[in-house]
LOBAMAR-914748 format. One record per residue: residue in three letters; x, y, z of N, C-alpha, C in turn. Coordinates in steps of 0.001 Angstrom, whole numbers, padded with zeros to 6 digits, always signed. Each point is the difference from the previous one (the first is absolute). Example, Ala and Ser with C-alpha at 12.3 -4.5 7.8 and 13.67 -1.06 7.14 Angstrom:
ala+013190-005690+007800-000890+001190+000000+000900+001200+000000 ser-000350+001050-000720+000820+001190+000060-000770+001090+000730 
# end
This chain:
unk+083983+073220-011199+000964-001098+000092+001255+000383+000772 unk+000576+001243-000267+001170+000382+000784-000283-000048+001498 unk-001187+000455+000410-000358-000013+001423-000034-001424+000519 unk-000533-000933-000811-000073-001402+000410+001401-000590+000136 unk+000892+000378-000933+001383-000482+000064+000706+000512+001244 unk-000244+001286+000318+000608+000569+001213-000489-000729+001249 unk-001312-000285+000029-000572-000726+001138+000613-001391+000111 unk+000209-000631-001176+000581-001342-000004+001424+000029+000565 unk+000794+001035-000432+001370+000124+000506-000008+000252+001510 unk-000951+000801+000497-000096+000301+001425-000306-001273+000809 unk-000888-000820-000547-000347-001254+000685+001209-000907+000076 unk+000764-000056-001117+001203-000839-000021+001006+000483+001035 unk+000173+001341+000085+000945+000575+000968-000408-000355+001424 unk-001298+000157+000327-000499-000319+001344+000155-001486+000306 unk-000240-000828-000999+000150-001439+000199+001450-000357+000290 unk+000930+000633-000726+001415-000265+000233+000421+000472+001401 unk-000504+001181+000365+000327+000529+001329-000536-000915+001097 unk-001230-000489-000165-000593-000905+000993+000790-001294+000091 unk+000412-000506-001156+000794-001236+000003+001332+000208+000699 unk+000629+001166-000233+001282+000303+000641-000160+000084+001517 unk-001060+000692+000430-000257+000113+001433-000260-001366+000617 unk-000714-000857-000719-000269-001347+000511+001293-000783+000151 unk+000907+000141-000986+001282-000697+000083+000825+000510+001173 unk-000025+001315+000229+000709+000580+001137-000557-000549+001316 unk-001345-000059+000084-000638-000516+001213+000362-001463+000234 unk+000023-000790-001094+000356-001407+000134+001452-000153+000432 unk+000871+000832-000546+001410-000060+000387+000171+000351+001472 unk-000737+001013+000454+000066+000387+001415-000514-001103+000897 unk-001089-000648-000433-000561-001093+000792+000968-001169+000072 unk+000655-000287-001123+000976-001087-000007+001174+000322+000907 unk+000461+001254-000047+001095+000418+000874-000407-000120+001454 unk-001259+000382+000313-000504-000097+001372-000083-001448+000444 unk-000388-000894-000927-000129-001417+000349+001346-000625+000305 unk+001076+000529-000627+001331-000535+000228+000649+000573+001257 unk-000627+000985+000602+000596+000692+001137-000066-000872+001253 unk+001109-000008+000769+000045-000711+001275-000207+001038+001098 unk-001125-000095+000702-000341+001022+000981+000830-000087+001269 unk+000798-001077+000161+000831-000123+001180+001412+000499-000263 unk+000614-000417-001097+001400+000330-000252+000193+001271-000822 unk-001049+000497-000649+000129+001207-000816-000204+001233+000874 unk+001025+000822+000207-000152+001185+000852-001108+000924-000513 unk-000875+000417+000900-001061+000941-000331-001240-000607-000621 unk+000044-001289-000376-001149-000613-000680-001205-000093+000922 unk+000208-000488+001229-001122-000157+000930-000573+001358+000409 unk+000890+000970+000236-000474+001329+000389-000843+000622-001110 unk+000460-000175-001256-000764+000527-001126-001359-000654-000125 unk-000068-001306+000294-001281-000701-000056-000971+000556+001035 unk+000514+000298+001194-000858+000572+001045-000546+001357-000434 unk+000856+000823-000594-000450+001319-000460-001090-000123-001059 unk+000147-000989-000890-001033-000189-001021-001315-000475+000609 unk+000098-000822+001051-001222-000429+000690-000687+001186+000648 unk+000796+000851+000650-000566+001178+000666-000651+000930-001014 unk+000665+000167-001165-000578+000845-001046-001313-000570-000505 unk-000056-001327-000149-001222-000630-000503-001134+000095+001016 unk+000353-000146+001289-001022+000064+001042-000458+001429+000233 unk+000905+000947-000199-000332+001397+000209+000297+000486+001395 unk+000527-000860+000839+000355+000375+001366+000939-001075+000548 unk+000609+000283+001150+000852-000994+000638-000868-000954+000809 unk-000128-001252-000419-000911-000911+000685+000612-000571+001279 unk-000864-000426+000933+000445-000757+001160+000057-001469-000409 unk+001160-000637+000235+000209-001354-000501+000113-000997+001146 unk-000554-001178-000202+000138-001077+000969+001359-000671-000140 unk+000447-000218-001220+001317-000587-000236+000440+000324-001415 unk+001292-000143-000246+000586+000181-001322+000847-001224-000297 unk-000198-000623-001150+000784-001161-000403+000828+000364-001222 unk+001283-000382+000020+000890+000250-001129+000638-001318-000407 unk-000074-000351-001259+000673-001180-000544+000740+000446-001253 unk+000995-000800-000470+000734+000443-001208-000876+000287-001198 unk-001087-000771-000187-000889+000243-001117-000979+001106+000356 unk-000382+000853-000967-000925+001086+000289-001383-000507+000379 unk-000538+000578+001089-001353-000328+000448-000830+001266+000182 unk+000471+001119-000584-000677+001281+000157-000059+000427+001454 unk+001017-000417+000781+000109+000414+001387+001410+000523+000215 unk+000218+000752+001059+001326+000513+000247+000278+000145+001469 unk+001162+000565+000337+000382+000173+001392+000680+001331+000182 unk+000041+000460+001243+000637+001257+000316+001451-000271+000388 unk+000845+001022-000136+001375-000161+000402+000871-000532-001124 unk+001277-000124+000287+000967-000470-000983-000027-001521-000017 unk-000872-000571-000795-000223-001442+000003+001255-000751-000421 unk+000676+000452-001042+001178-000714-000496+001084-000084+001068 unk+000227+001101+000728+001025+000006+001049-000370-000925+001141 unk-001273+000039+000405-000452-000851+001102+000051-001469-000392 unk-000374-000310-001241+000052-001383-000469+001438-000510-000005 unk+000938+000837-000431+001410-000403-000006+000489-000244+001427 unk-000369+000887+000934+000416-000167+001398-000578-001282+000594 unk-001247-000318-000356-000628-001225+000510+000719-001238-000525 unk+000389+000020-001272+000719-001131-000578+001341-000192+000687 unk+000705+001104+000257+001287-000081+000678-000172-000525+001421 unk-001024+000481+000693-000229-000406+001389-000388-001474+000086 unk-000752-000505-000954-000409-001404+000021+001208-000914-000104 unk+000983+000378-000801+001242-000746-000096-000173-001444-000432 unk-000846-000257-000978-000203-001363-000474+001257-000518-000690 unk+000166-001319+000004+001234-000581-000517+000149+000198-001511 unk-001104-000093-000738+000032+000179-001453-000525+001390-000361 unk+000283+000483-001214-000548+001290-000421-001513+000045+000186 unk-000475+001088+000595-001420+000104+000349-000600+001273-000568 unk-001325+000014-000094-000737+001183-000445-001176+000225+000939 unk-000510+001216-000026-001236+000304+000722-001165-000412-000887 unk-000863-000865+000510-001123-000496-000787-001286+000775+000253 unk-000127+000635+001153-001198+000802+000259+000230+000908+001193 unk-000759+001082+000036+000025+000931+001127-001438+000340+000353 unk-000323-000089+001278-001324+000421+000473+000190+001085+001042 unk-000729+001096-000158+000044+001094+000966-001378+000106+000645 unk-000055-000235+001290-001277+000031+000719+000283+000187+001483 unk-001038+000303+000738+000160+000076+001450+000159-001403+000569 unk+000900-000136+000964+000168-001294+000652-001257-000337+000794 unk-000254-001285+000156-001193-000466+000699+000416-000782+001234 unk-000562+000366+001155+000251-000718+001247-001247-000784+000374 unk+000185-001239+000433-001110-000843+000429-000205+000072+001507 unk+001123+000025+000742-000046+000038+001460+000637+001283+000508 unk-000441+000550+001144-001114-000498+000828-001391+000240-000586 unk-000060+000848-001033-001276+000221-000678+000307+000351-001459 unk-000867-000387-000922+000244+000333-001408+000123+001507-000205 unk+001058+000403-000686+000216+001433-000233+000989+000176-001136 unk-000007+001213-000585+000953+000362-001042+001134+000807+000616 unk+001214-000231-000489+001156+000720+000495+000531+000988-001021 unk+001300+000202+000021+000638+000954-000905+000059-000555-001429 unk+000236+000898-000946+000176-000403-001391+001288-000821-000122 unk-000069-001112-000725+001147-000899-000108+000155-000499-001434 unk+001233-000046-000454+000328-000626-001282+000297-001475+000254 unk-000606-000882-000757+000319-001428+000050+000617-000367-001350 unk+001267-000328+000005+000770-000194-001228+000410-001464-000109 unk-000483-000668-001039+000336-001408-000211+001227-000104-000909 unk+001022-000707+000486+001240-000195-000742+000167-001498-000244 unk+000360-000385-001216+000104-001425-000317+001145-000268-000957 unk+000571-001191+000148+000962-000563-000943-000557-001361-000406 unk+000653-000733-000884-000558-001293-000418-000256-000973+001143 unk+000776+000090+001112-000109-000999+001056-000328+000567+001380 unk-000086+001324+000119-000244+000604+001306-000969+001177-000145 unk-000492+000447+001161-000862+001179+000014+000096+000651+001370 unk-000288+001288+000039+000005+000745+001256-001018+001127-000106 unk-000465+000466+001147-000912+001133+000058+000651+001103+000812 unk+000091+001180-000588+000621+001152+000654-001081+001029+000306 unk+000034+000554+001203-000990+000987+000418+000674+001354+000199 unk-000659+001052-000487+000522+001356+000140-001104+000915+000503 unk+000390+001111+000618-001003+000958+000475-000450+000896-001148 unk-000833+000984+000308-000582+000852-001041+001062+000780-000760 unk+001164+000236+000616+001083+000740-000664+000896-000920-000819 unk-000319-001310+000009+000802-000945-000758+001199-000526+000747 unk+000080+000251+001315+001112-000485+000810-000298-001431+000463 unk+000915-000918-000244-000211-001404+000353-000015-000155+001523 unk-001058-000629+000512-000160-000144+001445-000056-001459+000444 unk-000254-000930-000905-000077-001417+000379+000165-000853-001246 unk+000281-001292+000232+000195-000913-001123-000367-001410+000436 unk-000572-000757-000906-000350-001394+000243+000862-000871-000914 unk+000937-000732+000610+000924-000839-000755-000329-001479+000143 unk-001190-000328+000483-000339-001391+000295+000017-000890-001242 unk-000119+000588-001191-000007-000797-001227+001362-000033-000688 unk+001040+000397+000724+001350-000024-000555+000730-001267+000420 unk+001038-000328-000767+000771-001212+000280+000684+000104+001360 unk+000582+001156+000314+000738+000108+001254-000918-000061+001217 unk-001234+000467-000138-000938-000087+001120-000447-001438+000239 unk-000107-000775-001070-000439-001387+000127+001111-000921+000511 unk+001260+000405-000177+001108-000877+000375+000754+000462+001240 unk-000301+001173+000541+000705+000489+001180-000231-000938+001181 unk+001031-000215+000790-000106-000844+001188+000798+000652+001123 unk-000687+000718+000869+000658+000709+001089+000629-000957+001006 unk-000473-001241+000027+000529-000972+000947+001171-000785-000568 unk+000406+000338-001199+001090-000732-000643+001073+000957-000519 unk+000202+001093+000727+001091+000911-000312-000344+001156-000912 unk-001196-000002-000596-000392+001108-000878-000617+001097+000866 unk+000841+000699+000737-000475+000871+001068+000136+001473-000356 unk-001084+000725+000030-000007+001445-000285-000219+000737+001318 unk+000899-000204+000940-000245+000424+001369-000170+001511+000138 unk+000832+000773-000665-000095+001451+000149-001318+000525-000551 unk-000385-000505-001175-001271+000412-000585-001161-000332+000929 unk-000005-001234+000516-001104-000446+000853-000055+000780+001306 unk+001132+000122+000688+000002+000638+001316-000359+001485-000097 unk+000559+000703-000944-000279+001428-000130-001451+000242-000409 unk-000480-000776-000956-001365+000200-000476-001021-000308+001092 unk+000210-001083+000747-000939-000355+001062+000049+001013+001148 unk+001198+000464+000347+000112+001012+001058-000737+001275-000384 unk+000090+000374-001275-000709+001187-000467-001506-000202+000028 unk-000454-001205-000349-001441-000272-000034-000591-000083+001393 unk+000714-000623+000927-000509-000135+001368-000140+001365+000654 unk+000931+000908-000277-000137+001370+000471+000681+000266+001333 unk-000296+001189+000535+000643+000464+001231-000260-000986+001140 unk+001034-000241+000812-000136-000925+001114+000330-001423-000382 unk-000458-000430-001178+000332-001318-000547-000255-001131+000994 unk-001126+000045+000705-000355-001066+000928-000677-001120-000771 unk+000552-001214+000109-000509-001133-000769-000258-001175+000941 unk-000686-001006-000533-000336-001186+000781+000574-001278-000597 unk+000281+000007-001271+000544-001196-000641+000685+000378-001302 unk+001124-000639-000279+000705+000154-001267+000178-001399-000582 unk-000444-000211-001216+000078-001313-000629+000760+000105-001321 unk+000872-000980-000248+000765-000050-001237-000402-001254-000760 unk-000442+000181-001238-000370-001127-000848+000909-000097-001202 unk-000347-000865-000942+000835-000175-001189+000044+001264-000856 unk-001133+000708-000114-000073+001137-000917-000400+001313+000667 unk-000234-000012+001310-000487+001226+000642+000375+000030+001470 unk-000011+001217+000545+000180+000228+001433-001230+000758+000482 unk-000609-000468+001076-001200+000666+000506+000210+000440+001440 unk-000663+001092+000357+000076+000570+001348-001408+000306+000476 unk-000331-000412+001221-001264+000367+000627+000264+001141+000957 unk-000632+001147-000233+000219+001187+000815-001338+000582+000428 unk+000061+000912+000949-001221+000666+000455-000575+000830-001138 unk-001309-000119-000208-000642+000777-001053+000032+001485+000352 unk+000387+000855-000930-000012+001446+000286-001406+000550+000159 unk-001010-000750-000420-001383+000457+000110-000664-000416+001309 unk+000495-001097+000623-000650-000521+001205+001018-000823+000784 unk+000406+000459+001200+001007-000729+000776-000469-001375+000466 unk-001286-000282-000129-000523-001310+000398+000053-001014-001145 unk+000603+000409-001107+000081-000887-001164+001428-000050-000513 unk+000325-001102-000676+001325-000190-000576-000097+000055-001519 unk+001027+000556-000618+000051+000114-001449+001223-000743-000532 unk-000191-000750-001059+001106-000729-000620+000601+000828-001127 unk+001331+000020-000052+000737+000625-001095+000858-001088-000633 unk-000106-000161-001315+000708-001070-000698+000954+000599-001025 unk+001286-000339+000130+000996+000441-000976+000292-001123-000979 unk+000082+000349-001285+000450-000916-001048+000779+000825-001008 unk+000393-000609-001100+000714+000761-001025-000831+001162-000536 unk-001316-000099+000142-000877+001073-000478-000074+001170+000972 unk+000642-000122+001181-000085+001041+001012-000848-000452+001174 unk-000514+000961+000772-000786-000306+001195-001481+000224-000282 unk-000795-000973+000366-001454+000158-000055-000573-000361+001361 unk-001154+000526+000301-000650-000315+001269-000949-001177-000175 unk-000289-000678+001099-000935-001101-000047-001395+000482-000373 unk-000846-000929-000405-001337+000370-000459-000825+000648+001106 unk+000173-000451+001230-000783+000572+001085+000763-000116+001316 unk-000255+000944+000913+000629-000025+001316-000644-001080+000865 unk+000818-000594+000881-000467-001064+000870-000067+000481+001444 unk-000883-000585+000818-000106+000423+001411+001294-000270+000766 unk+000376+000926+000873+001122-000182+000914-000562-000619+001279 unk+000105-001307+000115-000667-000744+001068+000458+000469+001384 unk+001293+000222+000171+000500+000410+001312-000622+001309+000455 unk-000064+000971-000900-000563+001306+000357-001501-000121+000247 unk-000700-000760-000825-001446-000131+000133-000399-000717+001288 unk+000816-000939+000454-000325-000753+001209+000596+000606+001258 unk+000691+001108-000136+000535+000687+001171+001255-000631+000576 unk+000619-000939-000714+001219-000615+000497+001199+000900-000261 unk+001075-000167+000794+001194+000830-000236+000504-000188-001433 unk+000323+001093-000619+000423-000036-001403+001489-000314-000067 unk+000359-001258+000330+001403-000390+000087+000552-000562-001308 unk-000877-000221-000974+000455-000599-001258+000660+001016-000922 unk-000230+001288+000240+000517+001030-000902+001502+000192+000190 unk+000686+000360-001073+001412+000337+000049+000299+000984-001122 unk+001154+000629+000059+000371+001009-000987+000592-000668-001239 unk-000463+000447-001165+000551-000536-001249+001465+000388-000152 unk+000410+001082+000665+001403+000416-000050+000917-001050+000625 unk-000561-000849+000887+000807-001033+000647+000195-001227-000881 unk-000695-000048-001121+000091-001139-000904+001129+000237-001001 unk+000898-000975-000101+001104+000084-000957-000187-001100-001032 unk-000597+000341-001124-000282-000999-001024+001259-000512-000695 unk+001130+000679+000213+001241-000489-000600+000434-001328+000612 unk-000565-000347+001153+000353-001251+000666-000668-001218-000637 unk-001020+000222-000825-000787-001121-000524+000840-001015-000768 unk+000818+000394-000967+000790-001012-000732+000891-000831+000916 unk+000639+000652+001001+000874-000729+000915-000804-000977+000858 unk-001167+000413+000454-000844-000883+000804-000441-001218-000805 unk-000352+000220-001281-000411-001115-000861+001159-000973-000192 unk+001199+000550-000205+001177-000853-000188+000283-000815+001251 unk-000107+000620+001182+000226-000715+001251-001032-001094+000206 unk-001262+000308-000329-001047-001005+000163+000238-001201-000904 unk+000417+000256-001228+000277-001100-000922+001191-000823+000459 unk+000999+000679+000570+001156-000728+000499-000391-000887+001176 unk-000829+000509+000878-000467-000788+001141-000776-001227-000469 unk-000815+000190-001019-000783-001126-000513+000884-001071-000618 unk+001081+000441-000649+000868-000970-000682+000984-000678+000938 unk+000341+000641+001130+001000-000554+000935-000609-000455+001310 unk-001296+000122+000154-000663-000367+001236+000012-001500+000239 unk-000424-000427+001187-000022-001431+000325-000946-000755-000911 unk+000435-001143-000447-000808-000840-000878-000760-001039+000825 unk-001211-000236-000380-000809-000993+000678+000101-001307-000764 unk+000462-001070+000705+000158-001287-000659-001361-000627-000270 unk-000189-000445-001188-001265-000610-000385-000080-001423+000525 unk-001095-000308+000712-000185-001326+000554-000604-000927-001015 unk+000474-001231-000038-000559-000987-000911-001328-000530+000530 
# end
């Protein structure tokens, strides 16, 4: 009987220990579930290390997605710092948060489908606006899409809302050395420039500036003058263009329209 009693006490001890370990595991799981992998420093990096430990090696990944709720996925680098920088760069009118981060190689469709460098795609949102911030593999912000923001939807370059220095400097940098262009167009929300393609002098490339920065057109267009052997007289230097004149020209045009000769209506 004493032996049976000892065995009974041992079973009780093991049962209590197992229950305690289970409670510890549940507490850890609950703590993990409450963790924000974007704003909590080191959380995403720790998740990646646990994935690597579980896999047994460093895997090759197609993409990494990070959202505030745990998805058993993680990201490399200082995620919290990069997320904060993206929120600041987006500059939304109301308080905003990062809702998701995707890390993957960029994809190009033209001139042929291909993968590019590793890129962070960071979604930032507030109750009424949203923006997408892009960073390189080191977490340095390289581009931003503000098309879903209030200021991008209401900007009017033809009505005095002129960002001339931003537009002129950015387009000059994009066009590159020589800055030979064929057309400069100013619209309500963007400025576009047609320049010689750096890949083929027989083609023209469009560069479009907006609040989101400069992007290139979807595809290069044929340079008709060069292809047909005609003198290339349409080209001019972008350095000769002074975009600061645009507001004054618009004002003069409106004044001419309002003070010009009136045509009497015939009965």
